[in-house]
DSSP file (Angstrom, degrees, kcal/mol; ACC not computed):
  #  RESIDUE AA STRUCTURE BP1 BP2  ACC     N-H-->O    O-->H-N    N-H-->O    O-->H-N    TCO  KAPPA ALPHA  PHI   PSI    X-CA   Y-CA   Z-CA
    1    1 A M              0   0    0      0, 0.0     2,-0.2     0, 0.0    77,-0.2   0.000 360.0 360.0 360.0 128.1  -62.2    6.6  -21.4
    2    2 A Q  E     -a   78   0A   0     75,-1.4    77,-2.7    30,-0.0     2,-0.5  -0.580 360.0-153.0 -79.4 141.1  -59.0    5.6  -19.6
    3    3 A R  E     +a   79   0A   0     -2,-0.2    30,-2.5    75,-0.2     2,-0.3  -0.973  17.3 176.4-117.9 129.6  -59.3    3.3  -16.5
    4    4 A V  E     -aB  80  32A   0     75,-2.7    77,-2.4    -2,-0.5     2,-0.3  -0.937  12.1-160.3-130.7 154.3  -56.7    3.5  -13.8
    5    5 A T  E     +aB  81  31A   0     26,-2.8    26,-2.1    -2,-0.3     2,-0.3  -0.942  14.3 165.3-128.9 153.8  -56.3    1.8  -10.4
    6    6 A N  E     -aB  82  30A   0     75,-2.0    77,-2.6    -2,-0.3     2,-0.4  -0.940  19.6-138.4-154.2 175.9  -54.2    2.7   -7.4
    7    7 A C  E     -a   83   0A   0     22,-1.7     2,-0.7    -2,-0.3    77,-0.2  -0.999   9.4-142.9-147.0 141.0  -53.9    1.8   -3.7
    8    8 A I  E     -a   84   0A   0     75,-2.7    77,-2.2    -2,-0.4     2,-0.7  -0.912  24.5-156.9 -99.1 109.0  -53.2    3.5   -0.5
    9    9 A L  E     -a   85   0A   0     -2,-0.7     7,-1.3     7,-0.5     2,-0.5  -0.809   4.6-159.4 -93.4 116.9  -51.1    1.1    1.6
   10   10 A L  E     +F   15   0B   0     75,-3.2     2,-0.4    -2,-0.7     5,-0.2  -0.851  14.5 174.5 -99.0 123.6  -51.4    1.8    5.3
   11   11 A N  E >   -F   14   0B   0      3,-3.0     3,-1.8    -2,-0.5     2,-0.4  -0.903  64.3 -56.5-134.8 104.4  -48.6    0.6    7.5
   12   12 A E  T 3  S-     0   0    0     -2,-0.4     0, 0.0     1,-0.3     0, 0.0  -0.507 122.4 -19.9  58.1-115.4  -48.8    1.6   11.2
   13   13 A D  T 3  S+     0   0    0     -2,-0.4    93,-2.0    -3,-0.1     2,-0.3   0.080 124.6  84.9-107.2  24.5  -48.9    5.4   11.0
   14   14 A K  E <   -FG  11 105B   0     -3,-1.8    -3,-3.0    91,-0.2     2,-0.4  -0.875  56.6-153.8-128.8 158.7  -47.5    5.7    7.4
   15   15 A V  E     -FG  10 104B   0     89,-2.7    89,-2.9    -2,-0.3     2,-0.6  -0.981  24.4-124.3-126.7 138.6  -48.6    5.5    3.8
   16   16 A L  E     - G   0 103B   0     -7,-1.3    -7,-0.5    -2,-0.4     2,-0.3  -0.761  38.4-180.0 -85.9 121.1  -46.4    4.5    0.9
   17   17 A L  E     - G   0 102B   0     85,-2.9    85,-2.6    -2,-0.6     2,-0.5  -0.810  25.2-134.8-120.8 161.5  -46.4    7.3   -1.7
   18   18 A L  E     -HG  27 101B   0      9,-2.9     9,-2.1    -2,-0.3     2,-0.8  -0.972  12.4-148.6-116.6 120.7  -44.8    7.9   -5.1
   19   19 A K  E     -HG  26 100B   0     81,-3.3    81,-2.0    -2,-0.5     7,-0.2  -0.818  19.0-144.1 -91.7 112.4  -43.2   11.2   -5.8
   20   20 A K     >  -     0   0    0      5,-2.9     4,-1.7    -2,-0.8     5,-0.3  -0.570   2.7-143.3 -79.6 134.6  -43.6   11.8   -9.6
   21   21 A P  T  4 S+     0   0    0      0, 0.0    -1,-0.1     0, 0.0    78,-0.1   0.805  88.9  68.3 -70.2 -29.0  -40.7   13.6  -11.2
   22   22 A R  T  4 S+     0   0    0      1,-0.2    77,-0.0     3,-0.1    -2,-0.0   0.920 125.9   3.0 -60.5 -47.7  -42.7   15.7  -13.7
   23   23 A R  T  4 S-     0   0    0     -3,-0.2    -1,-0.2     2,-0.2     3,-0.1   0.536  94.3-118.2-113.1 -12.9  -44.4   18.0  -11.1
   24   24 A G     <  +     0   0    0     -4,-1.7     2,-0.2     1,-0.3    -2,-0.1   0.664  66.6 146.4  76.8  16.5  -42.8   16.8   -7.9
   25   25 A W        -     0   0    0     -5,-0.3    -5,-2.9    87,-0.1     2,-0.3  -0.589  47.7-125.2 -87.8 149.2  -46.3   15.8   -6.8
   26   26 A Y  E     +H   19   0B   0     87,-3.0    89,-0.5    -7,-0.2     2,-0.3  -0.696  35.9 166.9 -91.1 145.5  -47.0   12.8   -4.5
   27   27 A A  E     -H   18   0B   0     -9,-2.1    -9,-2.9    -2,-0.3     3,-0.0  -0.921  40.4 -90.6-148.0 170.4  -49.5   10.2   -5.6
   28   28 A M        -     0   0    0     -2,-0.3   -11,-0.1   -11,-0.2   -20,-0.1  -0.720  52.1-103.9 -83.6 135.1  -50.7    6.7   -4.8
   29   29 A P  S    S+     0   0    0      0, 0.0   -22,-1.7     0, 0.0     2,-0.3  -0.346  74.9  95.9 -58.3 139.2  -48.8    3.9   -6.7
   30   30 A G  E     -B    6   0A   0    -24,-0.2     2,-0.3    16,-0.2   -24,-0.2  -0.973  39.5-173.9 165.4-171.1  -50.9    2.5   -9.5
   31   31 A G  E     -B    5   0A   0    -26,-2.1   -26,-2.8    -2,-0.3     2,-0.1  -0.967  40.0 -18.6 177.4-162.2  -51.6    2.8  -13.2
   32   32 A K  E     -B    4   0A   0     -2,-0.3   -28,-0.3   -28,-0.2     2,-0.1  -0.366  57.4-119.2 -73.5 140.3  -53.6    1.9  -16.3
   33   33 A M        -     0   0    0    -30,-2.5     2,-0.3    -2,-0.1   -30,-0.2  -0.465  24.9-132.1 -72.1 148.4  -55.8   -1.2  -16.3
   34   34 A E    >   -     0   0    0      4,-0.2     3,-2.0    -2,-0.1     8,-0.1  -0.731  38.4 -80.7 -98.9 154.7  -55.0   -3.9  -18.9
   35   35 A Q  T 3  S+     0   0    0     -2,-0.3    -1,-0.1     1,-0.3     3,-0.1  -0.268 114.7  12.4 -56.3 131.9  -57.7   -5.4  -21.1
   36   36 A G  T 3  S+     0   0    0      1,-0.3    -1,-0.3    -3,-0.0     2,-0.1   0.307  94.7 128.9  85.8  -8.0  -59.7   -8.1  -19.3
   37   37 A E    <   -     0   0    0     -3,-2.0    -1,-0.3     1,-0.1     2,-0.2  -0.466  57.6-126.7 -76.9 149.6  -58.4   -7.3  -15.8
   38   38 A T     >  -     0   0    0     -2,-0.1     4,-2.3    -3,-0.1     5,-0.2  -0.534  31.2-109.2 -80.2 163.9  -60.7   -6.8  -12.8
   39   39 A I  H  > S+     0   0    0      1,-0.2     4,-2.2     2,-0.2     5,-0.1   0.881 120.7  50.2 -64.2 -35.6  -60.1   -3.6  -11.0
   40   40 A K  H  > S+     0   0    0      2,-0.2     4,-2.4     1,-0.2     5,-0.2   0.923 109.3  50.2 -68.6 -43.7  -58.6   -5.5   -8.0
   41   41 A E  H  > S+     0   0    0      1,-0.2     4,-2.6     2,-0.2     5,-0.2   0.908 111.9  49.4 -58.2 -42.2  -56.2   -7.5  -10.3
   42   42 A S  H  X S+     0   0    0     -4,-2.3     4,-3.0     2,-0.2     5,-0.3   0.921 109.9  49.8 -64.1 -44.9  -55.1   -4.3  -11.8
   43   43 A A  H  X S+     0   0    0     -4,-2.2     4,-2.1     1,-0.2    -2,-0.2   0.918 113.9  45.3 -62.1 -43.3  -54.5   -2.6   -8.5
   44   44 A V  H  X S+     0   0    0     -4,-2.4     4,-2.3     2,-0.2    11,-0.2   0.929 116.0  46.1 -66.2 -45.9  -52.4   -5.5   -7.2
   45   45 A R  H  X S+     0   0    0     -4,-2.6     4,-2.7    -5,-0.2    -2,-0.2   0.949 114.1  46.8 -62.2 -50.4  -50.4   -5.8  -10.4
   46   46 A E  H  X S+     0   0    0     -4,-3.0     4,-1.9     1,-0.2   -16,-0.2   0.900 112.8  50.0 -60.6 -41.7  -49.7   -2.1  -10.8
   47   47 A Y  H  X S+     0   0    0     -4,-2.1     4,-2.5    -5,-0.3     6,-0.5   0.929 112.1  47.4 -63.3 -44.7  -48.7   -1.9   -7.1
   48   48 A R  H  X S+     0   0    0     -4,-2.3     4,-2.2     1,-0.2    -2,-0.2   0.906 110.4  52.8 -62.7 -42.5  -46.3   -4.9   -7.4
   49   49 A E  H  < S+     0   0    0     -4,-2.7    -1,-0.2     1,-0.2    -2,-0.2   0.870 118.3  35.7 -62.1 -37.1  -44.8   -3.5  -10.7
   50   50 A E  H  < S+     0   0    0     -4,-1.9    -2,-0.2    -5,-0.2    -1,-0.2   0.789 135.3  18.6 -88.2 -28.8  -44.0   -0.1   -9.1
   51   51 A T  H  < S-     0   0    0     -4,-2.5    42,-2.7     2,-0.2    -3,-0.2   0.627  86.1-128.5-118.3 -17.9  -43.1   -1.1   -5.5
   52   52 A E  S  < S+     0   0    0     -4,-2.2    39,-0.4    -5,-0.5     2,-0.4   0.574  70.2 126.7  68.2  13.5  -42.3   -4.9   -5.6
   53   53 A L        -     0   0    0     -6,-0.5     2,-0.7    37,-0.2    -1,-0.3  -0.801  57.5-138.3 -99.3 143.3  -44.7   -5.3   -2.7
   54   54 A E  E     -I   89   0C   0     35,-2.6    35,-1.8    -2,-0.4     2,-0.2  -0.897  18.6-138.0-102.5 115.1  -47.6   -7.8   -2.9
   55   55 A L  E     -I   88   0C   0     -2,-0.7     2,-0.7   -11,-0.2    33,-0.2  -0.484  10.2-143.8 -71.1 139.4  -50.8   -6.4   -1.5
   56   56 A I  S    S-     0   0    0     31,-2.5    31,-0.5     1,-0.2    30,-0.4  -0.926  70.8 -28.3-110.1 111.3  -52.8   -8.8    0.7
   57   57 A D  S    S-     0   0    0     -2,-0.7    -1,-0.2     1,-0.1    29,-0.2   0.914  75.1-163.1  53.7  57.5  -56.6   -8.4    0.3
   58   58 A P        -     0   0    0      0, 0.0     2,-0.3     0, 0.0    27,-0.2  -0.397   7.4-143.0 -65.8 148.6  -56.9   -4.7   -0.7
   59   59 A A  E     -C   84   0A   0     25,-2.8    25,-2.6    -2,-0.1     2,-0.3  -0.869  22.6-100.3-115.0 147.4  -60.4   -3.3   -0.4
   60   60 A L  E     +C   83   0A   0     -2,-0.3    23,-0.3    23,-0.2     3,-0.1  -0.504  40.2 172.7 -67.4 123.4  -62.1   -0.8   -2.7
   61   61 A G  E     -     0   0A   0     21,-3.1    71,-2.8    -2,-0.3     2,-0.3   0.682  58.9  -8.3-104.0 -25.3  -61.9    2.7   -1.1
   62   62 A G  E     -Cd  82 132A   0     20,-2.0    20,-2.6    69,-0.3     2,-0.4  -0.974  43.4-147.6-171.4 154.8  -63.3    4.8   -3.9
   63   63 A V  E     -Cd  81 133A   0     69,-2.2    71,-2.1    -2,-0.3     2,-0.4  -0.999  30.5-178.7-130.2 127.9  -64.5    5.2   -7.4
   64   64 A F  E     -Cd  80 134A   0     16,-2.7    16,-2.6    -2,-0.4     2,-0.4  -0.957  24.3-148.2-136.6 145.3  -63.9    8.5   -9.2
   65   65 A T  E     -Cd  79 135A   0     69,-2.1    71,-2.9    -2,-0.4     2,-0.5  -0.924  17.9-162.3-105.7 135.3  -64.5   10.3  -12.5
   66   66 A F  E     -Cd  78 136A   0     12,-2.9    12,-2.1    -2,-0.4     2,-0.4  -0.981   4.7-170.5-120.9 129.9  -62.0   12.8  -13.7
   67   67 A L  E     -Cd  77 137A   0     69,-2.6    71,-2.8    -2,-0.5     2,-0.5  -0.975   6.9-158.2-118.3 130.8  -62.7   15.4  -16.3
   68   68 A I  E     -Cd  76 138A   0      8,-2.7     7,-3.1    -2,-0.4     8,-1.2  -0.944  16.0-159.3-110.7 126.6  -60.0   17.6  -17.8
   69   69 A Y  E     -Cd  74 139A   0     69,-3.1    71,-0.9    -2,-0.5     2,-0.5  -0.824  24.8-165.1-111.6 143.3  -61.1   20.8  -19.4
   70   70 A N  E >  S-C   73   0A   0      3,-2.8     3,-1.9    -2,-0.4     2,-0.5  -0.943  83.6 -49.7-114.9 101.8  -59.7   23.2  -21.9
   71   71 A G  T 3  S-     0   0    0     -2,-0.5    -2,-0.0     1,-0.3     0, 0.0  -0.593 123.2 -23.7  66.1-121.6  -62.0   26.1  -21.4
   72   72 A K  T 3  S+     0   0    0     -2,-0.5     2,-0.5    -3,-0.1    -1,-0.3   0.337 119.5  98.4-101.3   5.1  -65.5   24.6  -21.5
   73   73 A T  E <  S- C   0  70A   0     -3,-1.9    -3,-2.8     2,-0.0     2,-0.5  -0.810  71.9-132.1-100.1 130.2  -64.4   21.6  -23.6
   74   74 A I  E     + C   0  69A   0     -2,-0.5    -5,-0.2    -5,-0.2     3,-0.1  -0.684  28.7 172.5 -76.7 122.0  -63.7   18.2  -22.0
   75   75 A V  E     +     0   0A   0     -7,-3.1     2,-0.3    -2,-0.5    -6,-0.2   0.558  64.9  18.3-107.6 -13.3  -60.4   17.1  -23.5
   76   76 A Q  E     - C   0  68A   0     -8,-1.2    -8,-2.7     2,-0.0     2,-0.4  -0.975  57.6-175.3-157.5 143.1  -59.9   14.0  -21.4
   77   77 A E  E     + C   0  67A   0     -2,-0.3   -75,-1.4   -10,-0.2     2,-0.3  -0.995  13.4 165.0-140.9 135.5  -62.0   11.7  -19.1
   78   78 A W  E     -aC   2  66A   0    -12,-2.1   -12,-2.9    -2,-0.4     2,-0.4  -0.986  28.1-132.8-148.3 159.3  -60.9    8.8  -17.0
   79   79 A M  E     -aC   3  65A   0    -77,-2.7   -75,-2.7    -2,-0.3     2,-0.4  -0.903  18.4-162.2-111.1 139.2  -62.1    6.6  -14.2
   80   80 A M  E     -aC   4  64A   0    -16,-2.6   -16,-2.7    -2,-0.4     2,-0.6  -0.989   5.7-162.0-126.2 131.0  -60.0    5.8  -11.1
   81   81 A F  E     -aC   5  63A   0    -77,-2.4   -75,-2.0    -2,-0.4     2,-0.5  -0.948  14.1-162.8-111.7 112.4  -60.5    2.9   -8.7
   82   82 A T  E     -aC   6  62A   0    -20,-2.6   -21,-3.1    -2,-0.6   -20,-2.0  -0.854   6.4-172.1-104.7 126.0  -58.7    3.5   -5.4
   83   83 A F  E     -aC   7  60A   0    -77,-2.6   -75,-2.7    -2,-0.5     2,-0.3  -0.659   9.3-150.8-104.3 163.8  -58.1    0.7   -3.1
   84   84 A F  E     -aC   8  59A   0    -25,-2.6   -25,-2.8   -77,-0.2     2,-0.3  -0.978  15.0-178.3-132.5 152.7  -56.7    0.7    0.5
   85   85 A C  E     -a    9   0A   0    -77,-2.2   -75,-3.2    -2,-0.3   -28,-0.1  -0.995  24.6-170.2-150.6 147.7  -54.8   -2.1    2.1
   86   86 A R  S    S+     0   0    0    -30,-0.4     2,-0.4    -2,-0.3   -74,-0.2   0.421  73.4  58.5-117.7  -4.1  -53.2   -2.7    5.5
   87   87 A S        +     0   0    0    -31,-0.5   -31,-2.5   -76,-0.1     2,-0.3  -0.972  54.5 152.9-133.1 144.4  -51.2   -5.9    4.8
   88   88 A F  E     -I   55   0C   0     -2,-0.4     2,-0.3   -33,-0.2   -33,-0.2  -0.977  24.9-143.5-157.3 164.3  -48.4   -6.7    2.3
   89   89 A T  E     +I   54   0C   0    -35,-1.8   -35,-2.6    -2,-0.3     2,-0.1  -0.893  54.1  49.4-127.1 162.8  -45.5   -9.0    1.8
   90   90 A G  S    S-     0   0    0     -2,-0.3     2,-0.4   -37,-0.2   -37,-0.2  -0.387  80.8 -70.8 105.4 178.3  -42.1   -8.4    0.1
   91   91 A T        -     0   0    0    -39,-0.4     3,-0.1    -2,-0.1    -2,-0.0  -0.947  52.2-103.8-115.6 133.2  -39.3   -5.8    0.3
   92   92 A L        -     0   0    0     -2,-0.4   -40,-0.2     1,-0.1   -41,-0.1  -0.265  42.9-103.8 -58.3 135.7  -39.8   -2.3   -1.1
   93   93 A A        -     0   0    0    -42,-2.7     8,-0.1     1,-0.1    -1,-0.1  -0.284  16.4-145.6 -58.6 141.1  -38.1   -1.7   -4.4
   94   94 A S  S    S+     0   0    0      1,-0.2     2,-0.3    -3,-0.1    -1,-0.1   0.669  87.3  31.1 -81.5 -17.2  -34.9    0.3   -4.2
   95   95 A Y        -     0   0    0      5,-0.1     2,-0.4   -44,-0.0    -1,-0.2  -1.000  61.6-173.8-142.7 139.6  -35.8    1.9   -7.6
   96   96 A C    >   -     0   0    0      3,-0.5     3,-1.3    -2,-0.3   -46,-0.1  -0.991  19.6-149.0-132.4 125.1  -39.1    2.8   -9.3
   97   97 A R  T 3  S+     0   0    0     -2,-0.4     3,-0.1     1,-0.3    -1,-0.1   0.685  97.7  60.2 -66.5 -16.0  -39.1    4.0  -12.9
   98   98 A E  T 3  S-     0   0    0      1,-0.2     2,-0.3   -48,-0.1    -1,-0.3   0.642 121.4 -75.2 -86.0 -15.5  -42.2    6.1  -12.1
   99   99 A G  S <  S-     0   0    0     -3,-1.3     2,-0.5   -79,-0.2    -3,-0.5  -0.984  70.9 -30.1 152.9-161.7  -40.6    8.2   -9.4
  100  100 A E  E     -G   19   0B   0    -81,-2.0   -81,-3.3    -2,-0.3     2,-0.4  -0.789  48.8-142.6 -96.6 129.2  -39.4    8.0   -5.8
  101  101 A L  E     +G   18   0B   0     -2,-0.5     2,-0.3   -83,-0.2   -83,-0.2  -0.735  27.7 173.4 -88.4 136.9  -41.1    5.7   -3.3
  102  102 A E  E     -G   17   0B   0    -85,-2.6   -85,-2.9    -2,-0.4     2,-0.5  -0.979  33.5-132.9-150.2 130.8  -41.4    7.2    0.2
  103  103 A W  E     -G   16   0B   0     -2,-0.3     2,-0.4   -87,-0.2   -87,-0.2  -0.742  34.2-171.5 -79.3 125.5  -43.2    6.2    3.5
  104  104 A V  E     -G   15   0B   0    -89,-2.9   -89,-2.7    -2,-0.5     5,-0.1  -0.963  22.1-118.9-124.1 135.1  -45.0    9.3    4.7
  105  105 A T  E >>  -G   14   0B   0     -2,-0.4     3,-1.0   -91,-0.2     4,-0.9  -0.381  27.4-116.4 -68.7 151.2  -46.7    9.7    8.1
  106  106 A Y  H >> S+     0   0    0    -93,-2.0     3,-1.0     1,-0.3     4,-0.5   0.900 115.9  55.9 -51.9 -43.6  -50.5   10.5    8.0
  107  107 A D  H 34 S+     0   0    0    -94,-0.3     3,-0.3     1,-0.2    -1,-0.3   0.782 104.9  52.0 -63.7 -28.0  -49.8   13.9    9.6
  108  108 A A  H X> S+     0   0    0     -3,-1.0     3,-1.0     1,-0.2     4,-0.5   0.651  87.1  83.5 -84.3 -15.4  -47.3   14.9    6.8
  109  109 A I  H X< S+     0   0    0     -3,-1.0     3,-1.6    -4,-0.9    -1,-0.2   0.896  84.4  56.3 -59.0 -44.0  -49.7   14.1    3.9
  110  110 A N  T 3< S+     0   0    0     -4,-0.5    -1,-0.3    -3,-0.3    -2,-0.1   0.752 105.4  52.8 -62.3 -23.5  -51.5   17.4    4.0
  111  111 A A  T <4 S+     0   0    0     -3,-1.0    -1,-0.3    -4,-0.2    -2,-0.2   0.551  90.4  98.4 -88.7  -7.0  -48.3   19.4    3.6
  112  112 A L  S << S-     0   0    0     -3,-1.6     2,-0.4    -4,-0.5   -87,-0.1  -0.507  82.5-108.3 -83.1 148.0  -47.1   17.5    0.5
  113  113 A P        +     0   0    0      0, 0.0   -87,-3.0     0, 0.0     2,-0.3  -0.620  62.6 131.4 -72.0 127.7  -47.6   18.8   -3.1
  114  114 A M        -     0   0    0     -2,-0.4   -87,-0.1   -89,-0.3     2,-0.1  -0.973  64.0 -66.7-164.4 167.2  -50.3   16.7   -4.8
  115  115 A A     >  -     0   0    0    -89,-0.5     4,-1.7    -2,-0.3     3,-0.4  -0.422  45.8-127.5 -61.1 137.8  -53.4   17.0   -6.9
  116  116 A E  H  > S+     0   0    0     26,-0.3     4,-1.7     1,-0.2    -1,-0.1   0.836 109.0  57.3 -61.6 -32.9  -56.2   18.5   -4.8
  117  117 A G  H  > S+     0   0    0      1,-0.2     4,-2.0     2,-0.2    -1,-0.2   0.905 104.3  52.1 -62.9 -40.5  -58.5   15.6   -5.6
  118  118 A D  H  > S+     0   0    0     -3,-0.4     4,-2.7     1,-0.2    -1,-0.2   0.886 105.3  55.7 -61.5 -38.3  -56.0   13.2   -4.2
  119  119 A R  H  X S+     0   0    0     -4,-1.7     4,-2.3     1,-0.2    -1,-0.2   0.912 107.5  48.6 -60.1 -42.7  -55.8   15.2   -1.0
  120  120 A K  H  X S+     0   0    0     -4,-1.7     4,-1.8     2,-0.2    -1,-0.2   0.886 110.7  51.4 -64.5 -39.2  -59.6   14.8   -0.6
  121  121 A I  H  X S+     0   0    0     -4,-2.0     4,-2.8     2,-0.2     5,-0.3   0.930 110.0  48.8 -64.4 -45.7  -59.3   11.1   -1.3
  122  122 A F  H  X S+     0   0    0     -4,-2.7     4,-2.5     1,-0.2     5,-0.2   0.923 107.2  55.8 -59.4 -44.8  -56.6   10.7    1.4
  123  123 A E  H  < S+     0   0    0     -4,-2.3     4,-0.4    -5,-0.2    -1,-0.2   0.904 114.3  40.2 -54.5 -43.0  -58.7   12.7    3.9
  124  124 A H  H >X S+     0   0    0     -4,-1.8     4,-1.8     2,-0.2     3,-1.4   0.963 115.2  47.7 -72.5 -52.7  -61.6   10.3    3.5
  125  125 A V  H 3< S+     0   0    0     -4,-2.8    -2,-0.2     1,-0.3    -3,-0.2   0.844 111.2  51.7 -62.2 -34.5  -59.7    7.0    3.3
  126  126 A L  T 3< S+     0   0    0     -4,-2.5    -1,-0.3    -5,-0.3    -2,-0.2   0.641 120.1  35.4 -76.2 -12.3  -57.6    7.8    6.4
  127  127 A A  T <4 S+     0   0    0     -3,-1.4     2,-0.3    -4,-0.4    -2,-0.2   0.545 119.7  34.7-114.9 -11.2  -60.8    8.6    8.4
  128  128 A S     <  -     0   0    0     -4,-1.8    -1,-0.2     2,-0.1     0, 0.0  -0.990  49.5-150.7-148.8 149.7  -63.4    6.1    7.1
  129  129 A D        +     0   0    0     -2,-0.3     2,-0.2    25,-0.1    -4,-0.1   0.402  68.9 110.4 -96.7   0.3  -63.9    2.6    5.8
  130  130 A R  S    S-     0   0    0     -6,-0.2     2,-0.2    24,-0.1    -2,-0.1  -0.491  79.5-105.6 -75.4 144.4  -66.8    3.6    3.7
  131  131 A T        -     0   0    0     -2,-0.2     2,-0.4   -69,-0.1   -69,-0.3  -0.518  34.8-143.8 -69.3 133.6  -66.4    3.6   -0.1
  132  132 A L  E     -d   62   0A   0    -71,-2.8   -69,-2.2    -2,-0.2     2,-0.4  -0.845  12.5-165.4-102.7 135.8  -66.1    7.1   -1.5
  133  133 A Y  E     +dE  63 150A   0     17,-2.6    17,-2.8    -2,-0.4     2,-0.3  -0.951  22.7 152.2-117.6 139.5  -67.6    8.1   -4.8
  134  134 A G  E     -dE  64 149A   0    -71,-2.1   -69,-2.1    -2,-0.4     2,-0.4  -0.990  37.0-141.9-161.6 168.8  -66.7   11.3   -6.6
  135  135 A S  E     -dE  65 148A   0     13,-2.1    13,-2.1    -2,-0.3     2,-0.4  -0.996  18.9-168.5-138.1 131.9  -66.1   13.4   -9.6
  136  136 A F  E     -dE  66 147A   0    -71,-2.9   -69,-2.6    -2,-0.4     2,-0.5  -0.973   5.6-159.6-124.5 136.1  -63.3   15.9  -10.1
  137  137 A S  E     +dE  67 146A   0      9,-2.7     8,-3.4    -2,-0.4     9,-1.2  -0.967  18.1 175.5-116.4 131.3  -62.9   18.5  -12.8
  138  138 A Y  E     -dE  68 144A   0    -71,-2.8   -69,-3.1    -2,-0.5     6,-0.2  -0.886  30.4-117.9-129.3 157.7  -59.5   20.0  -13.6
  139  139 A T  E >   -d   69   0A   0      4,-2.1     3,-1.9    -2,-0.3   -69,-0.2  -0.379  47.5 -96.5 -77.7 172.7  -57.9   22.4  -16.0
  140  140 A E  T 3  S+     0   0    0    -71,-0.9   -70,-0.1     1,-0.3    -1,-0.1   0.709 129.6  57.0 -65.5 -19.0  -55.2   21.0  -18.3
  141  141 A D  T 3  S-     0   0    0      2,-0.1    -1,-0.3     0, 0.0     3,-0.1   0.283 122.4-109.8 -91.4   9.3  -52.7   22.3  -15.8
  142  142 A Y    <   +     0   0    0     -3,-1.9     2,-0.5     1,-0.3   -26,-0.3   0.818  64.9 152.6  63.6  35.6  -54.4   20.2  -13.1
  143  143 A D        -     0   0    0    -28,-0.1    -4,-2.1   -27,-0.1     2,-0.3  -0.849  52.0-114.4 -86.9 129.4  -55.9   23.1  -11.2
  144  144 A L  E     +E  138   0A   0     -2,-0.5    -6,-0.3    -6,-0.2     3,-0.1  -0.495  35.1 178.6 -69.1 125.4  -59.1   21.8   -9.5
  145  145 A I  E     -     0   0A   0     -8,-3.4     2,-0.3     1,-0.4    -7,-0.2   0.885  62.7 -37.2 -90.1 -52.5  -62.2   23.5  -10.9
  146  146 A N  E     -E  137   0A   0     -9,-1.2    -9,-2.7     2,-0.0    -1,-0.4  -0.973  54.4-161.7-163.4 169.9  -64.8   21.7   -8.8
  147  147 A Y  E     -E  136   0A   0     -2,-0.3     2,-0.4   -11,-0.2   -11,-0.2  -0.987   8.5-152.6-156.5 159.0  -65.6   18.3   -7.2
  148  148 A R  E     -E  135   0A   0    -13,-2.1   -13,-2.1    -2,-0.3     2,-0.4  -0.997  15.6-170.3-134.0 137.8  -68.5   16.3   -5.8
  149  149 A L  E     -E  134   0A   0     -2,-0.4   -15,-0.2   -15,-0.2     3,-0.1  -0.979  15.4-134.2-131.2 143.6  -68.1   13.5   -3.2
  150  150 A D  E    S+E  133   0A   0    -17,-2.8   -17,-2.6    -2,-0.4     2,-0.2  -0.941 102.7  30.5-138.4 114.3  -70.5   10.9   -1.8
  151  151 A P  S    S-     0   0    0      0, 0.0    -1,-0.3     0, 0.0   -18,-0.1   0.551  91.2-151.1 -70.1 154.8  -70.5   10.7    1.2
  152  152 A S  S    S+     0   0    0     -2,-0.2    -2,-0.1     1,-0.1   -20,-0.0   0.671  75.2  19.4 -74.9 -17.3  -69.5   14.4    1.4
  153  153 A S              0   0    0    -29,-0.0    -1,-0.1   -30,-0.0   -29,-0.0  -0.994 360.0 360.0-150.1 152.3  -67.6   13.9    4.7
  154  154 A P              0   0    0      0, 0.0   -25,-0.1     0, 0.0   -24,-0.1   0.500 360.0 360.0 -64.7 360.0  -66.0   11.0    6.6
């Protein structure tokens, strides 16, 4: 099972997002955990590697299971630990090998192309400080099949 971490950085009325070139979808900066890292260490490291920003005291916002299906068969499973943060230091990278970095207003997030599960995560984190737990099932083309969230609403 793959483990990944990411972070939603909130700065005034904006969130820093990464537009991935493969699908043109927006996502939270982050990536794969390294052996022996805590989830918080991974989130801070991955964020710094992609953005050159140093997160200050990120908090756990959610823990999620993702299942990818080919028909009725699970072909991939991973865990994602999503943090949120309101403070950082540094200057935003002018280039990111993972895609384009962009500050996006809260209001614009719903109109952006992204995985539907990410959209649900944003809805919760932008409205609540409670940790969200969830499970998302997708096809191999990343069409959302179903999901469960706890708490179910912000």
